[in-house]
N, C-alpha and C positions, 0 to 999 in steps of 0.2 A: 504493500500500500504506500509505503514511504517513497519507494522508487517511482511509482506512478505519479505521485505529487510533484516530485522534483523534476521529472521529465515534462510534466505539464507546465511548470513554472518556466523551464527553459524554452518550451515552444512559444509561450506567451511573450517572452522577452524577444525571441527572434521575430515574431510577427510585428511587435511594436517597433523594432528597429527598422524593419522593411517599410513600415508606414511612414516614418519620419525621415528615412533615407539619410541618416547620419548628418544631421544639421551642424553647422559651425556656430561658434559663439565669438562675438567681438562687439565693439562699441567704440572703436578707436578711429580717429580721423585718418590715421595712417592706412587703414584698410581701404581707403579710396583709391590707392595707387596699384598698378599692376593687376594681379588677379586676386588681391586682397591679402589678409594676414595668412601666412603659411602656418599650418597647425603644428604644435609641438609633437615630435615623434614619440611613439611608445604609448603605453596604457597608464592607468592610475598610479601604480607603484613606481613606475619609471619617473613620473612627474615629481613625486616626493623625494626622489633620489637624484635631483638635479638634471633630470631628463636623460640619464645614462641608460643605454639599452644595447649597445653594439656587441657586447661580449657576455652579458649575463644570461645564464641558462638555469632554469629552475623548474621542478615538476609542478609548481603552484600556479604558474601563469604562462600565457601564450605570448611570445615575443613577436611583435608586428613590424619590427624594424629590420632585424637580421634573421632570415628564415632558418639559418643553420643553428640558431640557438634553441630550437624547439625539440632537440633530440634527447631531452631529459623528461619529456612528458610521460606520465605513468601509463602503463599498460592497462587495458580494460576499463579505462576511465575516459569520460568526455569532459573537457574543461571549457566552461563558458565564462565570459567576462563581459559585463555591461557597465557603462560609465555615464555619469551625468555631471554637468558643469554649472556652477554659479559664479559669475564674474562681476566684481565691483570695480569701476573705473573712476578716477579723478583726473580730469583733463584740464591743463592750464596753458594759457598763452601768456604773453607779456602783460595783458591787461584784464583777462577774464578767466573764469574757471567754471567747470561743470562736472556734476557727478551723475553716473549712470550705473545701471545694473541689469544683467541679463542672465537667463537660465535656459538650458537646452539639454536634450539627450545628446550624448557625445559619440558613443561607438558600441558595437557589438563584435566580439571576437570569440573564436572557438577553436579547439584543436584536440587531437587524439593520436595515439600510437597505433598504427595498423600492424606493425611488426616490431620486434625489439630493435630493428635497424631502419625502420621506415615510418615517417611521421607526416601528418597532414594538419593544416590549419587554414582558417579563413578570417577575414575581417571586413567590417563596413565602418568607415570613419571619414571625416572631412579631410580634404587635402588643403583647402584654403577657404576663407570666409570673408565676406564683405558686409559691413554694417555700419553706416555712418549717416548723420544728418546735420545740416547747418542752415542757418537763416541769416540773410543780410538785409537789414532794413535801412531805408533812408527816406524820411518823411518831412524833410526840412525845406523842400522846394516851394516856391510861391509863384503863382502866375497872375498877372493883372489882366482882367477882362472888364472893359467898359468902366475903368476907373476903380474897380473893386479887386482886392487881392484874394485869390483862392489858393488853398493848399493842395499840393499833390505830392505823391511819393512813389518810391520804387520798393519792391520786395522781391528778393531772389531766394528761393528755397532749393537746397541740394540734398539728395538722398541716394544712398546706395545699399543694395542688399543682394543676397545670393551667395554663391560660392561653388567650389568644385568638390565633388564627392569621390571617394576612392573605394572600390570593392576589389578585394584581393583573395587569391587562392594560392596557398604555398605547400610545398613538399620539401622534405629534408631526409637525408640519409646519414647514418653513422657508420664509420669505418674504424675497426680495431680499437674501439672504445675511447679513442683520443681525437679523432678527426671527424668533423661534420661538415656537410655541404648542403646548402639549401637553395631553392629557386622559388620566385614569386612572380605570378602573372597578375596584372591589375587592369581594371577598366576605370578610366577617369571620365566623369560626366558631370554636367551641371550648367548653370548660367549665372552671369553677373549682370545686374541691372543698375544703371545710373539714370536718375531722373532730375530734371530741373524745371521749376515753375517760376516764371518771371511775371510780376504783376505791376501794373500802373494804376493807381487809384487817384481820383480827383474829387474834391468836394465841390467843384464848380463846373459841372456840365451845363452850360447856359442855354435855356430856351425861353424866348420872350422875356429877357432880363431876369429870369429866375434860375437859380443854381440847383442842379440835381446831382446826386452821386453817380459816378461812372467808374467802372472797373474794366480793365483789359488784361487778360491773362494769356501767357504763351507757355505751353506745356510740351516738353520733349522727353521721351523715354528711349534710352539707348540700351538695348538688350543684346547680350552676346551669349549664344548657346554653343557649348563646346563638348566634345567627346573624343576619346582616343584610348590607346593602350600603352602600357609600360611594363618593363620587366626588371627584376632585381636578382642578383646572385650574392650569396653570402657564404663565408667559411668561418670555421671556429675550431680552435685547438684547445684541448682540455687535458690537464695533468692532475691526477689525484694522488695524494700521499696519505697512506692509511695511518690510523691512530693505534698506538700500542696499548693505550689504557682502555679504550672503548672500541670494540670491533664493529659496532653499529655506526660509528661516525668516521668521517674523514678528518684527519688532522689538518690538512690543507688541500685546497683545490684552486688551481690557477688556470684562468681562461683568457685566451686572446681571440678577438673576433674582428671581422671586417666585412663590409658589404659594398657593392657597387650597384647603383641605381641607373639604369639606362635613361636616356632622354626619351621624351614622348612627343609625338606630333599630334596635336589636337586639331581636329576639324572644327572651325569656328564659323558660325553664321551670325552676321550682325544685322539686327532688326531695329528699325527706327520708326517711332510713332510720334508725330507732331500735330498739335492742335492749337488753334487760336480761339479764345473764348472771351466773349464780351457780355457785360451786364450794364444796361443803360436804361434811362427814362424813355418811355414810349408814348404814354397818353395820360390824360386826366379825365375821370368820368365819375360822376356822383360823389364828389368830395374825396375820391381815392386816387392816389398816384399809382400808375401801373408801370412796371419795369419789364424789360424783355431780355432774355438770355439767348445768345446766339453762339453756336460752336461750329467752327469750320475745321475739318480734318485736312491738314496740309500734306501729310505723308503717312502711310501705313504700309511698309514694304520691307523686304529684305534688300538691303543696300549693298552688301558685299559678302563674299565667302573667302575665307583665308585659312592659313595654318598658324597655330600658336605652338611654339616649341618650348616645352618644359626641359630645362637643362639637366645634364647628368649630375649625379651626386655620389659622394663617397664618405664612408665613415669607418672609424677604427676605434677599438676600445679594449680595455683590460678589466678583469674582475678577479678578485682574490677573496676566497671564503675561508675563514679560520674556524675550525672545530664546529662547522655548521651553525655557528652563532653570529659571527661578525662577517658582513660582506662589504667590501670596498670596491667601488666602480669608478672608472675614469673614461671619458669619451671625447672624441673630436669628430665633428661632421662638417662637411663643406659641400656647396653646390654652386655650379658655374653660371650664376645669373648675370654676369657681366655683359654677355652678348644677347641677353633676352630682349625681345622686342614684341610689344603688343600692337598689332596692326590697327591703324585708325584710332590711336590713343590720343584723346584730346588733352590729357594732362602732360604729355611730353616728358614723362618721368625718366630719369636716368637710373640705371640699376648697376649693382656691383655684386661680386661674388660674396655669398654668405658664408659665415663661419660660426660654429657653435662649439663651445667647450663646457663640459659638465663634470661634476664630481659629486658622488653620493655614498652614503653608508647606511647599512641596515643592521639592526641587532635584534635577536630573539634568543632568549635564554634556553628554551627547549621547544623545538618545532612540534613534535607529536609524542614525545617520550614522557611527558609529565601529566599527571592528573590535576595539577594545580593550574587553574586558568591563567593567572597573572603571568606565569612563566612562558605562556604561549603567545602573549601579545607581542606584536612586531612594531619596532620603532624605526623611523627613517628620517634622515636629514640630507640636505644637499645644497649645492650652489651652482650657478651657471652664468655664462656671459656669451652674448650673441651679437655678431655683426649682421644685422638684417640685410635684405637685398635692396633696400631703399637708399637713395642718395638724393636729398632735397636741398635746394638752395646752396649747393656746393658742399653739403655736409652729410656724412653718413648717419643713419639712425641706428643707434645701439640699444641693446636690451640686456639687463642684468638683474639678478635677484637671488633669493634664497628659497628653499623648499623644506617642507617637513610633513610628516604624516604618521599614521598609526594603522595597523592591521589587526582586526579582532575576529578570531575564529568562532563561528556559531554553527555547530553541527557540520554539515557538508559545505557550508558557506564560509567564505572569508570576506568580511566587510572591511573596506579600506576608506579612510578619510584622509585626503591628501590636500595640501595647501601650497600655494605659490604666491610669493610676495615680491613684486619687482617694479622697476621703472624703465621707461623707454622715452628716448628723445630728449629735447631741451627746449626751454622757452626763449633761447637766443636764436638769432638769424631768422626771425619771423616764423618759428616753428612751434610745436606743441610739446609739452612734457606730460607724459602719462604715468600715473601711479595706479597700479592695479593689484587686486587681491583675488586670486582664483581659488575657489573651493571645489574640489573634484571628489565625487563619491563614486566608487565602483564596487560591485559585488561579484565575486568569483565563485562559481558553483562547480564542484567536483561530483560528477554523477557516474555510478557504475553502469557501464554498457558492455555489450558483447559477452555477457555471461549467460551460459546455458544452465538453467536450474532444474533440479529434479522435481521440486515441489513449487507450485505457483501460489 
């Protein structure tokens, strides 16, 4: 009965993930550029360990960055992992500040061991996310009509949303207990939308020496629909040193991992919708002023088709596990965004190669060997520094922060609360400084599958 319930929970989680299609989370003005904010690699526990993931291999989690790291998944179990994000932002310019918050479903991943040497995994998660809005008001203008001053103003609203999702299927092989090789095939798809609404309002639309309100709006929606494929390859070397005091434990486990992500050619379809909208005085009847709204569609068409090239990426990392209690990870990732070009990009953004460096530690006193609950609680800390792919006003946008988290086992579930506290950008050079606090919650389910029972 218990297994039926856990499998039902897993199925519900899978259907929920398919419905929302791994949405992204952001609220940053920097997501306006390029294809939006590039998502942090890895799952929840990687986030709380400084984003490190290139070499770590554990039977508790599926690794979505380096497929070769999944060769320690347990036999006859299916591992599910689902994640949710809540992000708080404080955005400052040289003269203004704003606070925002957003929440979203983040990812679904799963994996299992088909053979002691053959492993499979899958994931659904965002690759990038766009989400920003801004308003520019100017109502200080005055127009003189027949000797009378009437006010009029301009209002420009900008908004962006959407992103690119990534669905991946991976397989990995283990050789001689020390070497693992993995492969991932991914489908990238999604759209990014940028909209602009420009309004002109007048308090003095004059008819027969009488002023009436008048508003003229111009609306433009630029939608770019993209899809394509991508492939990754990963390797991992592992060396275990046995414990003389406890035969059930490793005294030391050293792992080195690396992955190479191929570039992707995304087919892009650029759709433009433009509309001119007027609201003005039309007539007077029975003591009532009547106003008329008129909308003219200027354009509603696919204006261009092009290719968007996602550049190659590379990552390398090391992981050291001491007595199956203390794990120390260090990672370096880079991606060649310097030559990236988004066709018909109105922002004319300059891009640069991105770099990510992370460091993290995890401690658990006893994984499964203790009946005392507090000894099985997992503690994690980390730090990271990133050169993002954006270069604005001649200055690169950097991101840095600290991470921490906790893992709590509950039956077949492992509940993780992970936090990320960081800053990005600067208020100098007409830019924005962003302070953010990300709370990530993920639940990992270990369910027994592939077991033939005598009694049901």
